[in-house]
DRENNUZA-294706 format. One record per atom (N, C-alpha, C): residue number from 1; residue in one letter; atom name; z, x, y. Coordinates in Angstrom, 2 decimals. Atoms other than C-alpha are relative to their C-alpha. Example, Ala and Ser with C-alpha at 12.3 -4.5 7.8 and 13.67 -1.06 7.14 Angstrom:
2
NODE     i   aa   at        c3        c1        c2
NODE     1    A    N      0.00      0.89     -1.19
NODE     1    A   CA      7.80     12.30     -4.50
NODE     1    A    C      0.00      0.90      1.20
NODE     2    S    N     -0.06     -0.82     -1.19
NODE     2    S   CA      7.14     13.67     -1.06
NODE     2    S    C      0.73     -0.77      1.09
This chain:
87
NODE     i   aa   at        c3        c1        c2
NODE     1    M    N     -1.24     -0.32     -0.67
NODE     1    M   CA      2.64      8.25     59.72
NODE     1    M    C      0.24     -1.02      1.10
NODE     2    A    N     -0.35      1.02     -0.98
NODE     2    A   CA      4.45      5.78     61.96
NODE     2    A    C     -0.02      0.58      1.41
NODE     3    K    N      0.03     -0.41     -1.39
NODE     3    K   CA      4.03      5.94     65.71
NODE     3    K    C      1.42     -0.03      0.56
NODE     4    I    N     -1.33     -0.08     -0.58
NODE     4    I   CA      7.14      7.03     67.60
NODE     4    I    C     -0.07     -0.46      1.45
NODE     5    I    N     -0.01      0.55     -1.36
NODE     5    I   CA      7.94      5.10     70.78
NODE     5    I    C      1.26      0.47      0.70
NODE     6    D    N     -1.14     -0.38     -0.83
NODE     6    D   CA     10.19      6.57     73.47
NODE     6    D    C      0.23     -1.08      1.04
NODE     7    F    N     -0.34      1.02     -0.98
NODE     7    F   CA     11.92      3.87     75.46
NODE     7    F    C      0.50      0.65      1.28
NODE     8    P    N     -0.59     -0.52     -1.25
NODE     8    P   CA     12.75      4.41     79.13
NODE     8    P    C      1.51     -0.07     -0.07
NODE     9    V    N     -1.46     -0.11      0.05
NODE     9    V   CA     16.39      5.35     79.72
NODE     9    V    C      0.67     -1.30      0.40
NODE    10    D    N     -0.65      1.23     -0.48
NODE    10    D   CA     17.15      2.11     81.57
NODE    10    D    C     -0.12     -1.15     -1.01
NODE    11    R    N      0.14      1.06      0.99
NODE    11    R   CA     16.04      0.01     78.54
NODE    11    R    C      0.83      0.25     -1.25
NODE    12    I    N     -0.85     -0.31      1.15
NODE    12    I   CA     18.37      1.71     76.04
NODE    12    I    C      1.34     -0.71      0.19
NODE    13    P    N     -1.26      0.74     -0.16
NODE    13    P   CA     21.47     -0.45     75.39
NODE    13    P    C      1.19      0.93      0.30
NODE    14    K    N     -1.21     -0.75     -0.35
NODE    14    K   CA     24.84      0.68     76.72
NODE    14    K    C      0.82      0.25     -1.26
NODE    15    G    N     -0.84     -0.34      1.14
NODE    15    G   CA     27.25      2.37     74.34
NODE    15    G    C     -0.38      1.35     -0.57
NODE    16    V    N      0.20     -1.30      0.64
NODE    16    V   CA     27.30      5.38     72.02
NODE    16    V    C     -1.07     -0.13     -1.07
NODE    17    H    N      1.07     -0.06      0.99
NODE    17    H   CA     24.17      6.21     70.01
NODE    17    H    C      0.07      1.37     -0.68
NODE    18    T    N     -0.15     -1.27      0.72
NODE    18    T   CA     24.67      8.87     67.33
NODE    18    T    C     -1.30      0.37     -0.69
NODE    19    H    N      1.14     -0.52      0.75
NODE    19    H   CA     22.06     11.05     65.70
NODE    19    H    C      0.46      1.19     -0.83
NODE    20    W    N     -0.35     -1.10      0.91
NODE    20    W   CA     22.16     13.60     62.88
NODE    20    W    C     -1.22      0.90     -0.14
NODE    21    P    N      1.14     -0.91      0.10
NODE    21    P   CA     19.79     16.58     63.31
NODE    21    P    C     -0.23      0.52     -1.42
NODE    22    E    N      0.12     -0.47      1.37
NODE    22    E   CA     20.51     17.65     59.72
NODE    22    E    C     -0.86     -0.93     -0.84
NODE    23    L    N      0.79      1.00      0.72
NODE    23    L   CA     18.80     14.46     58.55
NODE    23    L    C     -1.33     -0.26      0.69
NODE    24    N    N      1.25      0.10     -0.76
NODE    24    N   CA     15.83     14.99     60.91
NODE    24    N    C     -0.08     -1.26      0.85
NODE    25    E    N     -0.01      1.13     -0.91
NODE    25    E   CA     16.89     12.12     63.16
NODE    25    E    C     -0.23      0.49      1.42
NODE    26    R    N      0.31     -0.36     -1.38
NODE    26    R   CA     15.68     12.14     66.74
NODE    26    R    C      1.16     -0.37      0.91
NODE    27    K    N     -1.04      0.28     -0.98
NODE    27    K   CA     18.05     12.30     69.68
NODE    27    K    C     -0.46     -1.14      0.90
NODE    28    V    N      0.31      1.12     -0.88
NODE    28    V   CA     18.18      9.12     71.76
NODE    28    V    C     -0.03      0.51      1.44
NODE    29    A    N      0.13     -0.42     -1.40
NODE    29    A   CA     17.01      9.63     75.34
NODE    29    A    C      0.93     -0.85      0.86
NODE    30    A    N     -1.01      0.78     -0.71
NODE    30    A   CA     20.24      8.27     76.83
NODE    30    A    C      0.30      0.62      1.37
NODE    31    Q    N     -0.37     -0.47     -1.33
NODE    31    Q   CA     21.73      8.66     80.32
NODE    31    Q    C      0.97      1.17     -0.06
NODE    32    I    N     -1.05     -1.01      0.11
NODE    32    I   CA     24.58     10.90     79.11
NODE    32    I    C     -0.02      0.60     -1.40
NODE    33    E    N     -0.18     -0.68      1.28
NODE    33    E   CA     24.93     13.49     76.32
NODE    33    E    C      1.49      0.34     -0.13
NODE    34    A    N     -1.44     -0.21      0.18
NODE    34    A   CA     28.48     13.67     74.90
NODE    34    A    C      0.28      0.89     -1.20
NODE    35    Q    N     -0.46     -0.85      1.10
NODE    35    Q   CA     30.32     16.14     72.70
NODE    35    Q    C      1.53     -0.03      0.00
NODE    36    L    N     -1.44      0.03      0.14
NODE    36    L   CA     33.88     15.78     71.41
NODE    36    L    C      0.52      1.43     -0.04
NODE    37    C    N     -0.56     -1.35     -0.01
NODE    37    C   CA     36.08     18.82     72.07
NODE    37    C    C      0.61      0.31     -1.37
NODE    38    H    N     -0.48     -0.49      1.29
NODE    38    H   CA     37.56     20.85     69.24
NODE    38    H    C      1.25     -0.75     -0.48
NODE    39    Y    N     -1.25      0.66      0.39
NODE    39    Y   CA     40.99     19.17     69.26
NODE    39    Y    C     -0.04     -1.51      0.14
NODE    40    G    N      0.15      1.44     -0.09
NODE    40    G   CA     39.72     15.65     70.03
NODE    40    G    C      0.77     -0.66      1.12
NODE    41    K    N     -0.76      0.58     -1.10
NODE    41    K   CA     41.69     15.17     73.26
NODE    41    K    C     -0.86     -0.34      1.21
NODE    42    H    N      0.91      0.32     -1.09
NODE    42    H   CA     38.69     15.00     75.59
NODE    42    H    C     -1.44      0.21     -0.45
NODE    43    Y    N      1.43     -0.14      0.25
NODE    43    Y   CA     34.88     14.93     75.73
NODE    43    Y    C     -0.62      0.84      1.09
NODE    44    F    N      0.83     -0.68     -0.98
NODE    44    F   CA     32.33     17.13     77.45
NODE    44    F    C     -1.29     -0.79      0.14
NODE    45    L    N      1.19      0.79     -0.27
NODE    45    L   CA     29.49     15.21     79.09
NODE    45    L    C     -1.01      0.80      0.81
NODE    46    R    N      1.09     -0.58     -0.77
NODE    46    R   CA     26.11     16.41     80.37
NODE    46    R    C     -0.89     -1.15      0.47
NODE    47    T    N      0.78      1.10     -0.54
NODE    47    T   CA     24.19     14.10     82.70
NODE    47    T    C     -0.60      0.39      1.35
NODE    48    K    N      0.56     -0.16     -1.34
NODE    48    K   CA     22.09     13.85     85.83
NODE    48    K    C      0.75     -0.90      1.00
NODE    49    L    N     -0.76      0.94     -0.83
NODE    49    L   CA     24.42     11.13     87.14
NODE    49    L    C      1.24      0.68      0.57
NODE    50    E    N     -1.24     -0.51     -0.58
NODE    50    E   CA     27.35     11.84     89.44
NODE    50    E    C      1.13     -0.95     -0.41
NODE    51    L    N     -1.11      0.80      0.50
NODE    51    L   CA     30.55     10.60     87.79
NODE    51    L    C      1.26      0.30      0.80
NODE    52    K    N     -1.27     -0.14     -0.71
NODE    52    K   CA     33.85      9.99     89.59
NODE    52    K    C      1.01     -0.95     -0.60
NODE    53    G    N     -1.05      0.88      0.46
NODE    53    G   CA     37.18      8.49     88.68
NODE    53    G    C      1.13      0.76     -0.65
NODE    54    R    N     -1.17     -0.58      0.64
NODE    54    R   CA     40.48      9.08     87.01
NODE    54    R    C     -0.36      0.49     -1.40
NODE    55    G    N      0.26     -0.57      1.31
NODE    55    G   CA     40.28     11.34     83.98
NODE    55    G    C     -1.33      0.71     -0.11
NODE    56    I    N      1.30     -0.66     -0.01
NODE    56    I   CA     36.89     12.80     84.99
NODE    56    I    C      0.08      1.22      0.91
NODE    57    S    N     -0.02     -1.21     -0.82
NODE    57    S   CA     36.70     16.40     86.18
NODE    57    S    C     -1.32      0.75     -0.16
NODE    58    F    N      1.26     -0.74     -0.03
NODE    58    F   CA     33.59     18.36     87.18
NODE    58    F    C      0.23      1.40     -0.54
NODE    59    V    N     -0.15     -1.31      0.61
NODE    59    V   CA     33.08     21.54     85.14
NODE    59    V    C     -1.02      0.99      0.55
NODE    60    D    N      1.04     -0.96     -0.36
NODE    60    D   CA     29.73     23.13     85.99
NODE    60    D    C     -1.29     -0.73      0.35
NODE    61    N    N      1.31      0.51     -0.34
NODE    61    N   CA     26.26     22.58     87.41
NODE    61    N    C     -1.02      0.90     -0.68
NODE    62    D    N      0.95     -0.77      0.79
NODE    62    D   CA     23.64     23.77     84.88
NODE    62    D    C     -1.42     -0.46      0.34
NODE    63    K    N      1.36      0.33     -0.48
NODE    63    K   CA     20.18     23.72     86.57
NODE    63    K    C     -0.03     -1.41      0.55
NODE    64    E    N      0.08      1.37     -0.50
NODE    64    E   CA     19.56     19.99     86.85
NODE    64    E    C      1.04     -0.93     -0.63
NODE    65    M    N     -1.01      0.82      0.67
NODE    65    M   CA     22.37     18.74     84.57
NODE    65    M    C      1.39      0.34      0.53
NODE    66    L    N     -1.38     -0.17     -0.41
NODE    66    L   CA     25.98     18.22     85.63
NODE    66    L    C      0.88     -0.09     -1.24
NODE    67    K    N     -0.91      0.00      1.15
NODE    67    K   CA     28.79     18.96     83.18
NODE    67    K    C      1.38     -0.50      0.45
NODE    68    Y    N     -1.30      0.58     -0.29
NODE    68    Y   CA     32.04     16.98     83.11
NODE    68    Y    C      0.90      0.10     -1.22
NODE    69    K    N     -1.02      0.09      1.05
NODE    69    K   CA     35.26     17.03     81.10
NODE    69    K    C      0.74     -1.30      0.25
NODE    70    V    N     -0.63      1.31     -0.18
NODE    70    V   CA     36.64     13.52     80.55
NODE    70    V    C      1.02     -0.24     -1.11
NODE    71    T    N     -1.01      0.37      0.99
NODE    71    T   CA     39.67     12.13     78.77
NODE    71    T    C     -0.56     -1.08     -0.92
NODE    72    V    N      0.44      1.01      0.96
NODE    72    V   CA     39.35      9.79     75.79
NODE    72    V    C      0.01     -1.39      0.66
NODE    73    R    N     -0.08      1.30     -0.67
NODE    73    R   CA     40.44      6.83     77.93
NODE    73    R    C     -1.13     -0.19      1.01
NODE    74    A    N      1.11      0.08     -0.95
NODE    74    A   CA     37.87      7.62     80.62
NODE    74    A    C     -1.32     -0.17     -0.74
NODE    75    F    N      1.21      0.12      0.79
NODE    75    F   CA     35.20      7.97     77.92
NODE    75    F    C     -0.19     -1.44     -0.48
NODE    76    E    N      0.08      1.40      0.42
NODE    76    E   CA     36.01      4.45     76.67
NODE    76    E    C     -0.59     -0.88      1.11
NODE    77    K    N      0.53      0.78     -1.13
NODE    77    K   CA     35.25      3.07     80.15
NODE    77    K    C     -1.45      0.39      0.30
NODE    78    I    N      1.36     -0.47     -0.28
NODE    78    I   CA     32.12      5.21     80.60
NODE    78    I    C     -0.99     -0.57     -1.00
NODE    79    K    N      0.94      0.50      1.00
NODE    79    K   CA     30.57      4.05     77.33
NODE    79    K    C     -0.29     -1.50      0.14
NODE    80    Q    N      0.30      1.40     -0.29
NODE    80    Q   CA     30.78      0.44     78.54
NODE    80    Q    C     -1.03     -0.14      1.11
NODE    81    E    N      0.91      0.06     -1.14
NODE    81    E   CA     28.65      1.28     81.59
NODE    81    E    C     -1.33      0.72     -0.21
NODE    82    Y    N      1.18     -0.84      0.15
NODE    82    Y   CA     26.11      3.86     80.34
NODE    82    Y    C     -0.38      0.13     -1.47
NODE    83    S    N      0.44     -0.33      1.36
NODE    83    S   CA     24.05      4.74     77.28
NODE    83    S    C      0.32      1.47     -0.24
NODE    84    I    N     -0.49     -1.34      0.30
NODE    84    I   CA     25.44      7.85     75.58
NODE    84    I    C     -0.59      0.46     -1.34
NODE    85    S    N      0.51     -0.62      1.21
NODE    85    S   CA     23.79     10.13     73.03
NODE    85    S    C      1.03      1.00     -0.50
NODE    86    M    N     -1.06     -0.84      0.56
NODE    86    M   CA     26.19     11.88     70.68
NODE    86    M    C     -0.39      0.46     -1.39
NODE    87    E    N      0.32     -0.56      1.31
NODE    87    E   CA     25.72     14.16     67.69
NODE    87    E    C      1.10     -0.28     -0.99
């Protein structure tokens, strides 16, 4: 069996990294976890980072993770700056 290596979060390239749990793929340990909303007009993000800016609104504080609702345009800018894990 092959050895699995977990890279530190700061060494993961910026952008969106998708995974498929149905295919037994592992989730990437990225800075932000993203989920597209039902109608596709915004994203929900979970992160330890504090995000600010136009199109970003704070939703909830879940233990150590912060939850945000961001517009599609704001998500395009965020994915250029951070590594994002998305199902």
